[in-house]
Biopython code that builds the backbone (N, CA, C, O; Angstrom):
import numpy as np
from Bio.PDB.StructureBuilder import StructureBuilder

atoms = [
    (1, "UNK", "N", (-4.122, 54.311, 13.132)),
    (1, "UNK", "CA", (-5.467, 54.575, 12.651)),
    (1, "UNK", "C", (-5.595, 56.008, 12.132)),
    (1, "UNK", "O", (-6.320, 56.275, 11.174)),
    (2, "UNK", "N", (-4.884, 56.909, 12.775)),
    (2, "UNK", "CA", (-4.953, 58.306, 12.359)),
    (2, "UNK", "C", (-4.362, 58.495, 10.964)),
    (2, "UNK", "O", (-4.875, 59.281, 10.168)),
    (3, "UNK", "N", (-3.271, 57.764, 10.669)),
    (3, "UNK", "CA", (-2.652, 57.909, 9.349)),
    (3, "UNK", "C", (-3.555, 57.318, 8.259)),
    (3, "UNK", "O", (-3.594, 57.833, 7.141)),
    (4, "UNK", "N", (-4.276, 56.244, 8.579)),
    (4, "UNK", "CA", (-5.213, 55.674, 7.615)),
    (4, "UNK", "C", (-6.353, 56.646, 7.343)),
    (4, "UNK", "O", (-6.761, 56.810, 6.193)),
    (5, "UNK", "N", (-6.871, 57.290, 8.382)),
    (5, "UNK", "CA", (-7.934, 58.294, 8.207)),
    (5, "UNK", "C", (-7.424, 59.470, 7.378)),
    (5, "UNK", "O", (-8.142, 60.000, 6.530)),
    (6, "UNK", "N", (-6.190, 59.868, 7.628)),
    (6, "UNK", "CA", (-5.606, 60.973, 6.868)),
    (6, "UNK", "C", (-5.519, 60.596, 5.388)),
    (6, "UNK", "O", (-5.854, 61.403, 4.521)),
    (7, "UNK", "N", (-5.063, 59.354, 5.093)),
    (7, "UNK", "CA", (-4.987, 58.890, 3.708)),
    (7, "UNK", "C", (-6.383, 58.817, 3.098)),
    (7, "UNK", "O", (-6.585, 59.260, 1.967)),
    (8, "UNK", "N", (-7.343, 58.266, 3.829)),
    (8, "UNK", "CA", (-8.709, 58.112, 3.348)),
    (8, "UNK", "C", (-9.317, 59.449, 2.946)),
    (8, "UNK", "O", (-10.058, 59.526, 1.965)),
    (9, "UNK", "N", (-9.013, 60.486, 3.686)),
    (9, "UNK", "CA", (-9.593, 61.808, 3.427)),
    (9, "UNK", "C", (-8.660, 62.749, 2.675)),
    (9, "UNK", "O", (-8.980, 63.926, 2.505)),
    (10, "UNK", "N", (-7.506, 62.248, 2.221)),
    (10, "UNK", "CA", (-6.561, 63.120, 1.525)),
    (10, "UNK", "C", (-7.056, 63.433, 0.116)),
    (10, "UNK", "O", (-7.938, 62.743, -0.396)),
    (11, "UNK", "N", (-6.501, 64.458, -0.512)),
    (11, "UNK", "CA", (-6.905, 64.842, -1.867)),
    (11, "UNK", "C", (-6.566, 63.795, -2.937)),
    (11, "UNK", "O", (-7.101, 63.862, -4.044)),
    (12, "UNK", "N", (-5.696, 62.841, -2.631)),
    (12, "UNK", "CA", (-5.390, 61.761, -3.577)),
    (12, "UNK", "C", (-5.801, 60.403, -3.015)),
    (12, "UNK", "O", (-5.336, 59.362, -3.478)),
    (13, "UNK", "N", (-6.658, 60.425, -2.034)),
    (13, "UNK", "CA", (-7.101, 59.193, -1.391)),
    (13, "UNK", "C", (-8.202, 58.486, -2.171)),
    (13, "UNK", "O", (-8.613, 58.948, -3.236)),
    (14, "UNK", "N", (-8.678, 57.361, -1.633)),
    (14, "UNK", "CA", (-9.659, 56.525, -2.341)),
    (14, "UNK", "C", (-11.042, 57.139, -2.513)),
    (14, "UNK", "O", (-11.921, 56.517, -3.109)),
    (15, "UNK", "N", (-11.243, 58.315, -2.014)),
    (15, "UNK", "CA", (-12.528, 59.000, -2.234)),
    (15, "UNK", "C", (-12.484, 59.897, -3.468)),
    (15, "UNK", "O", (-13.436, 60.629, -3.741)),
    (16, "UNK", "N", (-11.379, 59.841, -4.215)),
    (16, "UNK", "CA", (-11.204, 60.748, -5.360)),
    (16, "UNK", "C", (-10.860, 59.982, -6.630)),
    (16, "UNK", "O", (-10.436, 58.827, -6.586)),
    (17, "UNK", "N", (-11.050, 60.648, -7.756)),
    (17, "UNK", "CA", (-10.641, 60.057, -9.041)),
    (17, "UNK", "C", (-9.125, 60.062, -9.192)),
    (17, "UNK", "O", (-8.581, 59.327, -10.016)),
    (18, "UNK", "N", (-8.435, 60.891, -8.396)),
    (18, "UNK", "CA", (-6.967, 60.894, -8.423)),
    (18, "UNK", "C", (-6.410, 59.558, -7.956)),
    (18, "UNK", "O", (-5.251, 59.244, -8.227)),
    (19, "UNK", "N", (-7.212, 58.776, -7.266)),
    (19, "UNK", "CA", (-6.810, 57.455, -6.800)),
    (19, "UNK", "C", (-7.318, 56.362, -7.734)),
    (19, "UNK", "O", (-6.540, 55.498, -8.138)),
    (20, "UNK", "N", (-8.597, 56.377, -8.085)),
    (20, "UNK", "CA", (-9.209, 55.275, -8.826)),
    (20, "UNK", "C", (-8.829, 55.244, -10.300)),
    (20, "UNK", "O", (-8.796, 54.166, -10.893)),
    (21, "UNK", "N", (-8.546, 56.375, -10.905)),
    (21, "UNK", "CA", (-8.103, 56.388, -12.302)),
    (21, "UNK", "C", (-6.802, 55.616, -12.487)),
    (21, "UNK", "O", (-6.747, 54.705, -13.313)),
    (22, "UNK", "N", (-5.752, 55.957, -11.734)),
    (22, "UNK", "CA", (-4.514, 55.194, -11.848)),
    (22, "UNK", "C", (-4.662, 53.724, -11.447)),
    (22, "UNK", "O", (-4.025, 52.853, -12.040)),
    (23, "UNK", "N", (-5.484, 53.451, -10.461)),
    (23, "UNK", "CA", (-5.696, 52.048, -10.058)),
    (23, "UNK", "C", (-6.289, 51.277, -11.236)),
    (23, "UNK", "O", (-5.895, 50.137, -11.482)),
    (24, "UNK", "N", (-7.226, 51.876, -11.964)),
    (24, "UNK", "CA", (-7.805, 51.236, -13.149)),
    (24, "UNK", "C", (-6.756, 50.979, -14.224)),
    (24, "UNK", "O", (-6.797, 49.949, -14.896)),
    (25, "UNK", "N", (-5.818, 51.907, -14.391)),
    (25, "UNK", "CA", (-4.746, 51.742, -15.381)),
    (25, "UNK", "C", (-3.867, 50.539, -15.076)),
    (25, "UNK", "O", (-3.297, 49.950, -15.994)),
    (26, "UNK", "N", (-3.745, 50.166, -13.827)),
    (26, "UNK", "CA", (-2.901, 49.041, -13.462)),
    (26, "UNK", "C", (-3.435, 47.725, -14.009)),
    (26, "UNK", "O", (-2.690, 46.747, -14.071)),
    (27, "UNK", "N", (-4.700, 47.672, -14.407)),
    (27, "UNK", "CA", (-5.238, 46.463, -15.042)),
    (27, "UNK", "C", (-4.491, 46.146, -16.329)),
    (27, "UNK", "O", (-4.180, 44.984, -16.593)),
    (28, "UNK", "N", (-4.199, 47.170, -17.138)),
    (28, "UNK", "CA", (-3.430, 46.976, -18.372)),
    (28, "UNK", "C", (-2.020, 46.481, -18.056)),
    (28, "UNK", "O", (-1.495, 45.593, -18.728)),
    (29, "UNK", "N", (-1.429, 47.056, -17.046)),
    (29, "UNK", "CA", (-0.053, 46.722, -16.694)),
    (29, "UNK", "C", (0.032, 45.284, -16.180)),
    (29, "UNK", "O", (0.923, 44.531, -16.574)),
    (30, "UNK", "N", (-0.886, 44.912, -15.312)),
    (30, "UNK", "CA", (-0.896, 43.550, -14.767)),
    (30, "UNK", "C", (-1.128, 42.532, -15.873)),
    (30, "UNK", "O", (-0.484, 41.484, -15.893)),
    (31, "UNK", "N", (-2.042, 42.828, -16.796)),
    (31, "UNK", "CA", (-2.287, 41.916, -17.919)),
    (31, "UNK", "C", (-1.029, 41.751, -18.765)),
    (31, "UNK", "O", (-0.717, 40.641, -19.197)),
    (32, "UNK", "N", (-0.313, 42.831, -19.004)),
    (32, "UNK", "CA", (0.931, 42.761, -19.768)),
    (32, "UNK", "C", (1.999, 41.965, -19.042)),
    (32, "UNK", "O", (2.731, 41.191, -19.660)),
    (33, "UNK", "N", (2.091, 42.152, -17.738)),
    (33, "UNK", "CA", (3.079, 41.400, -16.961)),
    (33, "UNK", "C", (2.762, 39.912, -16.938)),
    (33, "UNK", "O", (3.672, 39.085, -17.006)),
    (34, "UNK", "N", (1.492, 39.563, -16.844)),
    (34, "UNK", "CA", (1.097, 38.153, -16.882)),
    (34, "UNK", "C", (1.473, 37.554, -18.239)),
    (34, "UNK", "O", (1.930, 36.413, -18.311)),
    (35, "UNK", "N", (1.282, 38.315, -19.298)),
    (35, "UNK", "CA", (1.605, 37.832, -20.639)),
    (35, "UNK", "C", (3.102, 37.617, -20.851)),
    (35, "UNK", "O", (3.487, 36.871, -21.751)),
    (36, "UNK", "N", (3.949, 38.246, -20.051)),
    (36, "UNK", "CA", (5.388, 38.040, -20.213)),
    (36, "UNK", "C", (5.801, 36.628, -19.829)),
    (36, "UNK", "O", (6.905, 36.196, -20.162)),
    (37, "UNK", "N", (4.937, 35.908, -19.135)),
    (37, "UNK", "CA", (5.245, 34.535, -18.739)),
    (37, "UNK", "C", (4.901, 33.532, -19.836)),
    (37, "UNK", "O", (5.297, 32.369, -19.760)),
    (38, "UNK", "N", (4.179, 33.968, -20.840)),
    (38, "UNK", "CA", (3.801, 33.087, -21.944)),
    (38, "UNK", "C", (4.944, 33.005, -22.950)),
    (38, "UNK", "O", (5.743, 33.936, -23.054)),
    (39, "UNK", "N", (5.030, 31.898, -23.693)),
    (39, "UNK", "CA", (6.084, 31.814, -24.712)),
    (39, "UNK", "C", (5.869, 32.859, -25.810)),
    (39, "UNK", "O", (4.729, 33.208, -26.117)),
    (40, "UNK", "N", (6.947, 33.356, -26.398)),
    (40, "UNK", "CA", (6.832, 34.402, -27.423)),
    (40, "UNK", "C", (5.966, 33.998, -28.615)),
    (40, "UNK", "O", (5.379, 34.856, -29.274)),
    (41, "UNK", "N", (5.885, 32.696, -28.896)),
    (41, "UNK", "CA", (5.077, 32.237, -30.027)),
    (41, "UNK", "C", (3.585, 32.528, -29.815)),
    (41, "UNK", "O", (2.816, 32.601, -30.774)),
    (42, "UNK", "N", (3.194, 32.690, -28.571)),
    (42, "UNK", "CA", (1.780, 32.962, -28.272)),
    (42, "UNK", "C", (1.437, 34.448, -28.344)),
    (42, "UNK", "O", (0.268, 34.820, -28.249)),
    (43, "UNK", "N", (2.443, 35.289, -28.508)),
    (43, "UNK", "CA", (2.194, 36.727, -28.566)),
    (43, "UNK", "C", (1.540, 37.055, -29.892)),
    (43, "UNK", "O", (2.053, 36.692, -30.950)),
    (44, "UNK", "N", (0.435, 37.725, -29.839)),
    (44, "UNK", "CA", (-0.263, 38.142, -31.048)),
    (44, "UNK", "C", (0.400, 39.403, -31.594)),
    (44, "UNK", "O", (0.421, 40.445, -30.939)),
    (45, "UNK", "N", (0.942, 39.286, -32.807)),
    (45, "UNK", "CA", (1.580, 40.450, -33.433)),
    (45, "UNK", "C", (0.580, 41.583, -33.584)),
    (45, "UNK", "O", (0.886, 42.738, -33.290)),
    (46, "UNK", "N", (-0.621, 41.241, -34.046)),
    (46, "UNK", "CA", (-1.613, 42.286, -34.277)),
    (46, "UNK", "C", (-2.009, 42.992, -32.988)),
    (46, "UNK", "O", (-2.048, 44.222, -32.933)),
    (47, "UNK", "N", (-2.303, 42.209, -31.949)),
    (47, "UNK", "CA", (-2.731, 42.820, -30.695)),
    (47, "UNK", "C", (-1.597, 43.611, -30.053)),
    (47, "UNK", "O", (-1.807, 44.717, -29.555)),
    (48, "UNK", "N", (-0.394, 43.038, -30.068)),
    (48, "UNK", "CA", (0.735, 43.736, -29.459)),
    (48, "UNK", "C", (1.063, 45.001, -30.241)),
    (48, "UNK", "O", (1.393, 46.030, -29.651)),
    (49, "UNK", "N", (0.973, 44.929, -31.563)),
    (49, "UNK", "CA", (1.225, 46.125, -32.379)),
    (49, "UNK", "C", (0.201, 47.206, -32.074)),
    (49, "UNK", "O", (0.541, 48.382, -31.940)),
    (50, "UNK", "N", (-1.050, 46.795, -31.965)),
    (50, "UNK", "CA", (-2.099, 47.763, -31.630)),
    (50, "UNK", "C", (-1.816, 48.377, -30.270)),
    (50, "UNK", "O", (-1.932, 49.588, -30.087)),
    (51, "UNK", "N", (-1.440, 47.523, -29.310)),
    (51, "UNK", "CA", (-1.148, 48.041, -27.971)),
    (51, "UNK", "C", (0.071, 48.960, -28.000)),
    (51, "UNK", "O", (0.127, 49.941, -27.258)),
    (52, "UNK", "N", (1.057, 48.643, -28.862)),
    (52, "UNK", "CA", (2.239, 49.504, -28.950)),
    (52, "UNK", "C", (1.921, 50.813, -29.658)),
    (52, "UNK", "O", (2.398, 51.874, -29.254)),
    (53, "UNK", "N", (1.117, 50.740, -30.713)),
    (53, "UNK", "CA", (0.679, 51.984, -31.360)),
    (53, "UNK", "C", (-0.135, 52.793, -30.361)),
    (53, "UNK", "O", (0.026, 54.006, -30.227)),
    (54, "UNK", "N", (-1.014, 52.078, -29.663)),
    (54, "UNK", "CA", (-1.787, 52.723, -28.598)),
    (54, "UNK", "C", (-0.818, 53.299, -27.575)),
    (54, "UNK", "O", (-0.995, 54.422, -27.102)),
    (55, "UNK", "N", (0.218, 52.514, -27.233)),
    (55, "UNK", "CA", (1.195, 52.994, -26.254)),
    (55, "UNK", "C", (2.006, 54.157, -26.802)),
    (55, "UNK", "O", (2.345, 55.080, -26.062)),
    (56, "UNK", "N", (2.324, 54.119, -28.116)),
    (56, "UNK", "CA", (3.069, 55.232, -28.703)),
    (56, "UNK", "C", (2.237, 56.508, -28.645)),
    (56, "UNK", "O", (2.728, 57.575, -28.275)),
    (57, "UNK", "N", (0.973, 56.373, -29.017)),
    (57, "UNK", "CA", (0.062, 57.515, -28.880)),
    (57, "UNK", "C", (-0.065, 57.847, -27.404)),
    (57, "UNK", "O", (-0.068, 59.009, -26.998)),
    (58, "UNK", "N", (-0.170, 56.775, -26.610)),
    (58, "UNK", "CA", (-0.292, 56.966, -25.176)),
    (58, "UNK", "C", (0.997, 57.526, -24.586)),
    (58, "UNK", "O", (0.975, 58.153, -23.527)),
    (59, "UNK", "N", (2.129, 57.300, -25.272)),
    (59, "UNK", "CA", (3.393, 57.836, -24.779)),
    (59, "UNK", "C", (3.316, 59.359, -24.718)),
    (59, "UNK", "O", (3.706, 59.972, -23.725)),
    (60, "UNK", "N", (2.809, 59.955, -25.787)),
    (60, "UNK", "CA", (2.616, 61.406, -25.794)),
    (60, "UNK", "C", (1.572, 61.766, -24.744)),
    (60, "UNK", "O", (1.760, 62.678, -23.938)),
    (61, "UNK", "N", (0.464, 61.025, -24.775)),
    (61, "UNK", "CA", (-0.595, 61.236, -23.795)),
    (61, "UNK", "C", (-0.046, 61.018, -22.387)),
    (61, "UNK", "O", (-0.299, 61.805, -21.475)),
    (62, "UNK", "N", (0.721, 59.916, -22.229)),
    (62, "UNK", "CA", (1.277, 59.601, -20.915)),
    (62, "UNK", "C", (2.269, 60.668, -20.476)),
    (62, "UNK", "O", (2.294, 61.059, -19.309)),
    (63, "UNK", "N", (3.087, 61.139, -21.416)),
    (63, "UNK", "CA", (4.044, 62.191, -21.071)),
    (63, "UNK", "C", (3.312, 63.435, -20.583)),
    (63, "UNK", "O", (3.713, 64.067, -19.606)),
    (64, "UNK", "N", (2.228, 63.776, -21.283)),
    (64, "UNK", "CA", (1.440, 64.926, -20.844)),
    (64, "UNK", "C", (0.819, 64.670, -19.476)),
    (64, "UNK", "O", (0.801, 65.550, -18.615)),
    (65, "UNK", "N", (0.306, 63.446, -19.287)),
    (65, "UNK", "CA", (-0.320, 63.139, -18.004)),
    (65, "UNK", "C", (0.714, 62.990, -16.895)),
    (65, "UNK", "O", (0.435, 63.304, -15.738)),
    (66, "UNK", "N", (1.916, 62.507, -17.245)),
    (66, "UNK", "CA", (2.962, 62.440, -16.219)),
    (66, "UNK", "C", (3.328, 63.856, -15.775)),
    (66, "UNK", "O", (3.540, 64.115, -14.590)),
    (67, "UNK", "N", (3.398, 64.764, -16.744)),
    (67, "UNK", "CA", (3.674, 66.159, -16.390)),
    (67, "UNK", "C", (2.537, 66.724, -15.553)),
    (67, "UNK", "O", (2.767, 67.402, -14.552)),
    (68, "UNK", "N", (1.296, 66.434, -15.977)),
    (68, "UNK", "CA", (0.141, 66.881, -15.210)),
    (68, "UNK", "C", (0.188, 66.321, -13.791)),
    (68, "UNK", "O", (-0.035, 67.041, -12.817)),
    (69, "UNK", "N", (0.483, 65.015, -13.690)),
    (69, "UNK", "CA", (0.529, 64.365, -12.377)),
    (69, "UNK", "C", (1.595, 65.002, -11.490)),
    (69, "UNK", "O", (1.449, 65.071, -10.270)),
    (70, "UNK", "N", (2.680, 65.471, -12.136)),
    (70, "UNK", "CA", (3.751, 66.102, -11.374)),
    (70, "UNK", "C", (3.373, 67.528, -10.972)),
    (70, "UNK", "O", (3.691, 67.969, -9.867)),
    (71, "UNK", "N", (2.695, 68.249, -11.872)),
    (71, "UNK", "CA", (2.409, 69.668, -11.634)),
    (71, "UNK", "C", (1.185, 69.913, -10.759)),
    (71, "UNK", "O", (1.115, 70.906, -10.035)),
    (72, "UNK", "N", (0.219, 68.994, -10.832)),
    (72, "UNK", "CA", (-1.005, 69.197, -10.065)),
    (72, "UNK", "C", (-0.680, 69.116, -8.569)),
    (72, "UNK", "O", (0.217, 68.384, -8.150)),
    (73, "UNK", "N", (-1.404, 69.857, -7.810)),
    (73, "UNK", "CA", (-1.211, 69.824, -6.360)),
    (73, "UNK", "C", (-2.427, 69.195, -5.711)),
    (73, "UNK", "O", (-3.535, 69.687, -5.923)),
    (74, "UNK", "N", (-2.284, 68.157, -4.949)),
    (74, "UNK", "CA", (-1.058, 67.467, -4.601)),
    (74, "UNK", "C", (-0.583, 66.599, -5.762)),
    (74, "UNK", "O", (-1.384, 66.186, -6.601)),
    (75, "UNK", "N", (0.704, 66.325, -5.810)),
    (75, "UNK", "CA", (1.279, 65.519, -6.895)),
    (75, "UNK", "C", (0.677, 64.122, -6.874)),
    (75, "UNK", "O", (0.502, 63.511, -5.819)),
    (76, "UNK", "N", (0.363, 63.632, -8.082)),
    (76, "UNK", "CA", (-0.255, 62.310, -8.201)),
    (76, "UNK", "C", (0.787, 61.324, -8.722)),
    (76, "UNK", "O", (0.852, 61.052, -9.921)),
    (77, "UNK", "N", (1.589, 60.801, -7.823)),
    (77, "UNK", "CA", (2.651, 59.864, -8.181)),
    (77, "UNK", "C", (2.094, 58.560, -8.744)),
    (77, "UNK", "O", (2.694, 57.961, -9.636)),
    (78, "UNK", "N", (0.957, 58.124, -8.228)),
    (78, "UNK", "CA", (0.347, 56.879, -8.689)),
    (78, "UNK", "C", (-0.001, 56.969, -10.178)),
    (78, "UNK", "O", (0.227, 56.011, -10.917)),
    (79, "UNK", "N", (-0.540, 58.082, -10.623)),
    (79, "UNK", "CA", (-0.870, 58.292, -12.033)),
    (79, "UNK", "C", (0.395, 58.314, -12.887)),
    (79, "UNK", "O", (0.437, 57.711, -13.960)),
    (80, "UNK", "N", (1.410, 59.003, -12.414)),
    (80, "UNK", "CA", (2.648, 59.118, -13.170)),
    (80, "UNK", "C", (3.309, 57.744, -13.350)),
    (80, "UNK", "O", (3.748, 57.413, -14.452)),
    (81, "UNK", "N", (3.382, 56.965, -12.311)),
    (81, "UNK", "CA", (4.018, 55.654, -12.371)),
    (81, "UNK", "C", (3.203, 54.680, -13.219)),
    (81, "UNK", "O", (3.783, 53.853, -13.923)),
    (82, "UNK", "N", (1.877, 54.759, -13.168)),
    (82, "UNK", "CA", (1.060, 53.824, -13.944)),
    (82, "UNK", "C", (1.243, 54.052, -15.450)),
    (82, "UNK", "O", (1.293, 53.085, -16.210)),
    (83, "UNK", "N", (1.341, 55.286, -15.885)),
    (83, "UNK", "CA", (1.548, 55.563, -17.311)),
    (83, "UNK", "C", (2.933, 55.112, -17.766)),
    (83, "UNK", "O", (3.065, 54.525, -18.840)),
    (84, "UNK", "N", (3.946, 55.370, -16.982)),
    (84, "UNK", "CA", (5.301, 54.944, -17.338)),
    (84, "UNK", "C", (5.411, 53.418, -17.360)),
    (84, "UNK", "O", (6.081, 52.859, -18.227)),
    (85, "UNK", "N", (4.768, 52.754, -16.425)),
    (85, "UNK", "CA", (4.822, 51.287, -16.360)),
    (85, "UNK", "C", (4.113, 50.648, -17.546)),
    (85, "UNK", "O", (4.602, 49.659, -18.092)),
    (86, "UNK", "N", (2.982, 51.187, -17.952)),
    (86, "UNK", "CA", (2.245, 50.629, -19.086)),
    (86, "UNK", "C", (3.079, 50.708, -20.360)),
    (86, "UNK", "O", (3.144, 49.742, -21.120)),
    (87, "UNK", "N", (3.695, 51.813, -20.589)),
    (87, "UNK", "CA", (4.531, 51.977, -21.780)),
    (87, "UNK", "C", (5.679, 50.972, -21.764)),
    (87, "UNK", "O", (5.980, 50.358, -22.788)),
    (88, "UNK", "N", (6.308, 50.804, -20.635)),
    (88, "UNK", "CA", (7.437, 49.882, -20.504)),
    (88, "UNK", "C", (7.027, 48.447, -20.784)),
    (88, "UNK", "O", (7.717, 47.741, -21.520)),
    (89, "UNK", "N", (5.924, 48.006, -20.216)),
    (89, "UNK", "CA", (5.460, 46.626, -20.397)),
    (89, "UNK", "C", (5.112, 46.353, -21.857)),
    (89, "UNK", "O", (5.476, 45.303, -22.386)),
    (90, "UNK", "N", (4.421, 47.270, -22.512)),
    (90, "UNK", "CA", (4.023, 47.043, -23.898)),
    (90, "UNK", "C", (5.227, 47.017, -24.833)),
    (90, "UNK", "O", (5.266, 46.208, -25.760)),
    (91, "UNK", "N", (6.199, 47.877, -24.610)),
    (91, "UNK", "CA", (7.398, 47.861, -25.447)),
    (91, "UNK", "C", (8.209, 46.594, -25.214)),
    (91, "UNK", "O", (8.812, 46.074, -26.153)),
    (92, "UNK", "N", (8.237, 46.091, -23.999)),
    (92, "UNK", "CA", (8.916, 44.830, -23.717)),
    (92, "UNK", "C", (8.245, 43.685, -24.461)),
    (92, "UNK", "O", (8.924, 42.836, -25.038)),
    (93, "UNK", "N", (6.917, 43.656, -24.452)),
    (93, "UNK", "CA", (6.191, 42.601, -25.157)),
    (93, "UNK", "C", (6.480, 42.646, -26.660)),
    (93, "UNK", "O", (6.686, 41.605, -27.285)),
    (94, "UNK", "N", (6.495, 43.838, -27.234)),
    (94, "UNK", "CA", (6.785, 43.961, -28.660)),
    (94, "UNK", "C", (8.207, 43.490, -28.959)),
    (94, "UNK", "O", (8.442, 42.848, -29.982)),
    (95, "UNK", "N", (9.144, 43.798, -28.085)),
    (95, "UNK", "CA", (10.519, 43.344, -28.318)),
    (95, "UNK", "C", (10.620, 41.826, -28.218)),
    (95, "UNK", "O", (11.389, 41.218, -28.963)),
    (96, "UNK", "N", (9.871, 41.203, -27.323)),
    (96, "UNK", "CA", (9.862, 39.733, -27.229)),
    (96, "UNK", "C", (9.323, 39.122, -28.511)),
    (96, "UNK", "O", (9.866, 38.141, -29.019)),
    (97, "UNK", "N", (8.256, 39.704, -29.029)),
    (97, "UNK", "CA", (7.678, 39.192, -30.272)),
    (97, "UNK", "C", (8.675, 39.356, -31.422)),
    (97, "UNK", "O", (8.885, 38.430, -32.206)),
    (98, "UNK", "N", (9.289, 40.543, -31.516)),
    (98, "UNK", "CA", (10.229, 40.817, -32.609)),
    (98, "UNK", "C", (11.433, 39.876, -32.546)),
    (98, "UNK", "O", (11.911, 39.418, -33.583)),
    (99, "UNK", "N", (11.919, 39.588, -31.358)),
    (99, "UNK", "CA", (13.039, 38.646, -31.211)),
    (99, "UNK", "C", (12.629, 37.249, -31.649)),
    (99, "UNK", "O", (13.399, 36.553, -32.311)),
    (100, "UNK", "N", (11.425, 36.837, -31.285)),
    (100, "UNK", "CA", (10.979, 35.481, -31.646)),
    (100, "UNK", "C", (10.767, 35.341, -33.146)),
    (100, "UNK", "O", (10.847, 34.235, -33.680)),
    (101, "UNK", "N", (10.502, 36.439, -33.827)),
    (101, "UNK", "CA", (10.304, 36.409, -35.274)),
    (101, "UNK", "C", (11.603, 36.642, -36.039)),
    (101, "UNK", "O", (11.623, 36.564, -37.267)),
    (102, "UNK", "N", (12.675, 36.925, -35.326)),
    (102, "UNK", "CA", (13.972, 37.133, -35.957)),
    (102, "UNK", "C", (14.226, 38.564, -36.396)),
    (102, "UNK", "O", (15.219, 38.828, -37.074)),
    (103, "UNK", "N", (13.358, 39.492, -36.030)),
    (103, "UNK", "CA", (13.571, 40.884, -36.417)),
    (103, "UNK", "C", (14.687, 41.535, -35.602)),
    (103, "UNK", "O", (15.405, 42.403, -36.099)),
    (104, "UNK", "N", (14.823, 41.118, -34.378)),
    (104, "UNK", "CA", (15.890, 41.633, -33.523)),
    (104, "UNK", "C", (16.840, 40.490, -33.239)),
    (104, "UNK", "O", (16.477, 39.520, -32.574)),
    (105, "UNK", "N", (18.036, 40.603, -33.734)),
    (105, "UNK", "CA", (19.018, 39.546, -33.531)),
    (105, "UNK", "C", (20.035, 40.012, -32.507)),
    (105, "UNK", "O", (20.388, 41.188, -32.430)),
    (106, "UNK", "N", (20.488, 39.052, -31.730)),
    (106, "UNK", "CA", (21.518, 39.368, -30.745)),
    (106, "UNK", "C", (22.818, 39.678, -31.471)),
    (106, "UNK", "O", (23.187, 39.006, -32.434)),
    (107, "UNK", "N", (23.491, 40.692, -30.997)),
    (107, "UNK", "CA", (24.791, 41.038, -31.556)),
    (107, "UNK", "C", (25.820, 40.073, -30.981)),
    (107, "UNK", "O", (25.863, 39.837, -29.774)),
    (108, "UNK", "N", (26.634, 39.529, -31.848)),
    (108, "UNK", "CA", (27.686, 38.615, -31.398)),
    (108, "UNK", "C", (29.008, 39.345, -31.469)),
    (108, "UNK", "O", (29.309, 40.053, -32.429)),
    (109, "UNK", "N", (29.776, 39.151, -30.433)),
    (109, "UNK", "CA", (31.103, 39.775, -30.411)),
    (109, "UNK", "C", (32.071, 38.863, -31.142)),
    (109, "UNK", "O", (32.311, 37.732, -30.721)),
    (110, "UNK", "N", (32.618, 39.355, -32.225)),
    (110, "UNK", "CA", (33.583, 38.585, -32.996)),
    (110, "UNK", "C", (34.941, 39.244, -32.835)),
    (110, "UNK", "O", (35.126, 40.430, -33.111)),
    (111, "UNK", "N", (35.866, 38.443, -32.384)),
    (111, "UNK", "CA", (37.233, 38.959, -32.255)),
    (111, "UNK", "C", (37.928, 38.837, -33.611)),
    (111, "UNK", "O", (38.119, 37.733, -34.122)),
    (112, "UNK", "N", (38.293, 39.951, -34.174)),
    (112, "UNK", "CA", (38.950, 39.938, -35.484)),
    (112, "UNK", "C", (40.330, 40.500, -35.401)),
    (112, "UNK", "O", (41.031, 40.567, -36.411)),
]
sb = StructureBuilder()
sb.init_structure("model")
sb.init_model(0)
sb.init_chain("A")
sb.init_seg("    ")
for serial, (resi, resn, name, xyz) in enumerate(atoms, 1):
    if name == "N":
        sb.init_residue(resn, " ", resi, " ")
    sb.init_atom(name, np.array(xyz, "f"), 0.0, 1.0, " ", f" {name:<3s}", serial, name[0])
structure = sb.get_structure()
């Protein structure tokens, strides 16, 4: 019980934005992970492209925030991991779409 109280009252606990901001970001990540179970034909090129452009812009933003999360005291690991995870999920979705459209072809090993 003491450790729960310590977490509850900590500088990165649920009484702060250092906790709820990253938790909110996980909504994007969970939605992306759920979408990975759908067939590639159902992936919207436009929406995924927007999310990837958003993610590319967010990559710079995320990199800055990951650095911020690392440098701020106390370190906000939850924020850092949520930004890295969002970028990863969106790029995976774009690669699934590109493969289904034939833009990314598997390399075949040919013995010559």
